[in-house]
N, C-alpha and C positions, 0 to 999 in steps of 0.2 A: 504493500500500500504506500509506504514511504517512497519507494522508488518510482511508483506511478505518479505520485504527487510531485516529486522532484522533476520528473520528466515533463509533466504538464506545465510546471512553473518555468522550466527552461524553454519549453516550446512557446509559451506566451511571451517570454522575454525576447526570444528570437523573432517571433512574428512582429512584436511591437517594435523591435529594433529595425526590422526590414521596412515596416510601414513608415517609421520615422525617417529612415534613410531615403525612402522613395519620396516622401513629402519634402524633405530638405532638397533633394535633387530637383524636384519639380519647381520649387520656389526659388532656390538659390543657384541651381545648376543652369547650364546653357539651355534655356527654354525656347529661344528663338533660333529656328533652324531653317535655312534655305540655301540654295546653291550659290547665289551671288554674295558678294562681300557685305552689302548692306542694302536696306530698303528704306523708303521714305513713307511716313505716315502723315497725312494731312487731316487735321481736325478743324472743321469750320466752326465759326462762332455759333453758339446755341446748341451744339451737339451734346448728347447725353451719353451715359455709359454704354447703352445698347448700340448706339451708333458707332462709338469707338470700337466696340467688340466686332461689329460687322465689318468695319474697315480693316481691323487687324487680321481677321480671317480672310476677307476678300483680297487683301494684298499678299496673303501667304506668309504673314509674319509669325502667326501662331496657328497651330492645327486645331485646337479646340479652346473653348472659353472657360472651362471649369476652374483651372488653377488661377488664371488671371482674375476671374470674377471673385474667387475666394480671397485672394490677396487684396483686391480692390475694396471689397466689403470691409475688411479689417482696417484698411488704411483710409476708409471713408473717401475713396476717390470719386465716387458718384457725386459727391457734393463739391468736388473741386476739379471738374473737367475743364481744362484750359485749351482754348484753340491754339493752333500753331502748326508749324512744320517740324516734324521730329525725324531725325535720321536714326534708324535702328540698326546697329551692327549685328552681324551674324554671331550667335553664341551668347547674346545678352540674356541674363537670367530674367525670369518673370518678375522677381522682386525689384530688380534694377529698372526694368521697363515700366512698372507701375510707378516707381519713385520718379522716374524721368518725366512721365506724363503728368503725374500729380503735382510736381514742382514747377511745371511749365517750362522745362529746360529745352525750349525749342532751338532749332539750328537755323542760322540765317540763310537767305538766298542771295545770289549775286546777280543783280540786274545789269545787263549789258545792252547798249544800243548804239548803232552807227547807221549812216546812210538813211536818215529819217527826213522825209520831205514835208510832213505836216503834223499837226497835233493828233488827229485821229490815228495816224500811223504810229506815232509815238505812244499813245495810250494803249494801242493794241499790243505793242511790244512789251510795255511795262506790265500789262495785265497777265502776260504769260507767266510771270514770276510771283505774283501776289494774289491774295484772296479776292480783293476787289476786282470787279469787271471793268472793261474798257470804258463803258458809258459813265460809270462813276468817276473814273479818272478824268475823262473829257470834261464832265460837268464841273469838277473842281478846278481844273486848269482854266476853263473859260468863264468861270464865275467872275462877274465884275469886281467883287470884293477882293478876289485873289490878286488880280492885276493891280488894283489900287493899293492894296496893302504892301505889295512888293515893289512898287514903283515902275510898273510896266503898263502897256496898253494891250488891248486884245490882239493887236497885230505883232507886238514885240515880245509877248510873254513866252513864245517858243524859245527865245534865246536864253531863257533861264536854265534850260536843260542842256548841260554840256555832255556830249557823247563821251562815255567812259564806262567803267564798271563800278557799281555801287553795291555795298553789302547792307541788306535791310532784313527785317523780319517779314515773313510771309503774311502776317496779320496786320502789317502797317496800313493805316488809314490813308486815303488819298491826300488829305490835308497835311498829315504828318510827313508823307513822302515829299510833298512839294516843299515843305519847310526844310527837309534834308537837302534837297537840290538847291534851295536858296543859300544854305550854308556853304555848299561846295562852290556855288557861283561867287559868293563873297570871297571865299578863299582864293579862287582862281584870279579874280580881279584885285590883285595885290597892288600896293602903291606904285610899283614899277609899270605895270600895265595901264593903270589909270593915268599916270603921267604921260605915257606914250600916246594914249588916246587924246589927251588934252593938247599935246603938241600937234596933233593932226587936226585939231578943231572938231573932233567927233565925240559923241557920247558913247557909252558902252554898247547901247542898243544899236547905234549907227555903225559901230565897228562890226558887230555881229551881222548886221544886214549886209554890209559890203563883203564881209567874209563869206556869207552864204552865196553871194554872186560869184565870187572868185572860185569857191569850191565847185559851183555848178559849171563853171567854165573849163575847169581842168581837173583831171585826176592825177596830174603830175605835181606833186608838192614842190618840186624844184622850180617850176614855173610860177608858182603862186605869188612870191614877192614881186616879180616883174609885172604880172597881170594886175596886182594890187596897185602898183605904181601908175599904170595906165589909167585906171579909174580915178585915182587920187589926183592925177594931173588934169583929168577932165573936170572933176569937181572944182578944182582950184580956178579954172578959167571959165566956169559956167557952161561948159559944153555938156550936152545930154550924154548920159552913160551909154545909151544905145546897146544895152546888154540883152542879147537874145534870151538868156535864161529867165529874165524878169518878164519878158513878153510871153514866153511859153507858160510861165506860171499864171499869168493873167488869162491865157487862153485855155489852160488845162491840157496843154499839149505834152506828148511824150518827149523826153529829153533827146531822143534820136531824130525827131522830126526837124526838117529844115524850115526856117522862118521865111515866108514870102512877103512881098511888099504890101499885099492887101492886109496881112496880119498886123502890120505896123500901125494901122488906123484904129485899132481897138481902143475904146474909151475906158481906161483903167488907170488908177494911181500907180500901178505896177508897169505901165507902159513907159519905159525909160527912153523911147525914141521921141515921144511927143512931150515929155515932161523932163525938166532938169532936176538935178539933185537925186537923193536916194529915195527908193520906194518906202512905203510906210513901215515895213518890217522885213525880217528875213524870209527868203523863199525856200529855205530848207534849214536843217539844224547843222550849223557849221562845226566842224571839228576844231579843237583847240589849235592845231597847227595852222589852220587857215586864218584863225583870229590873230595868231601871232604874225602871220605873213602880212596882214594888213597893218598891224602895229609896227612892224619893222619892214617896210617895203624896200624894194631895190631903188636905187637912185637912177632915174632915167628921164629923158625928154619924150619918151614914147607916148603917142596918143592913140595908137591902133595896134591890134594884134589879131591874128587869124591862125586857125589850126593848120599845122603843116600838111603839105600835100602827100606826105608819106603815111599819113593816118597813124602816126606813132603816138599821138596824144599830146605831143609838145606843140608849142606855138612859134610862129614867126612874128616879130615885132617891127614896127615902123613908125617914123615921125611924121610922114606925109601921107595924105589920102591917096595920092597917085601910087605910091609904093604898096600901100595897103591893098588897093584894087588889084595890083599884079599878084600879090600873095593870095587874095581871095579867089581870083580866077583859077589859079593853080589848084586850090583846094576844091573848088566846085567841079572842075574837070575830073579830079580824082574821085569825087563822089559819083559823078555821072558815069564814069567808067565802071564803077562797081554796082551801078543800078540803083543808087540811093537818090531818089528824086524829090522826096518830101520829108 
């Protein structure tokens, strides 16, 4: 009898130990298993525990919800579900996963944008990285109060957003994001750049506007300071900029299209053939290197430039209209030869 009792006691201890070990393994062991190195969990605002569990299972981060739910109940996670973007590494324990989510230890996203032509395009690019949709971003950018608060107009507000890579939270609100861009804008426009703009007789928004034209004119950064000098020379003598990109912007034309004489009659503040000075605002989102090209232009007497006939993307420059027309005819002949007529 004593031996049987001892056996039963030892068996109970063994079973208890096994169950305890299994529970410890499920709670503190590597509960997150999948083939890739890590996965991302997105928890939207207003989500509850059941929605989090559905996402965890749907993303293949956990296989079942029993252990997670058991830990979550004891840590009162249901009352502390926090939205965010959470990177979950392979092998993370259930306990560590619940703690990460309960504490709101979200991981940032990196917003990157270049080659942006307008605000809807910018908003669409930004919305790929954050919880807010593109319409919410557009509404915040174009809100009259936003431009007024930051010292822009509806036409110049786009220059606030400098193409770069920005690290933010997935849950960032559109107004918070704009404030973040405003800080970066202020940092970019340091005393040296502001002094350079004043020396040219231009405001920061005017520099960005001219930089957007220069950027639209060339993809060759090496040509940008010289092209900037051409436009600055024209501004100085009161000559119309006659910039095809601004006309295309007014007409909604594709950048590959060729401007015809009839196009130059369009009634628009962006028609720099019929109006002198700069247009109301940028025609795209200029990269910092093009802004710096305007701030530090080449020294020249050039008043004209035209794309080279070799279609390399570089430009030929001239001081007289006669030489410019020679260059222009060569370029037009090169286009015609390749069947580019419009």
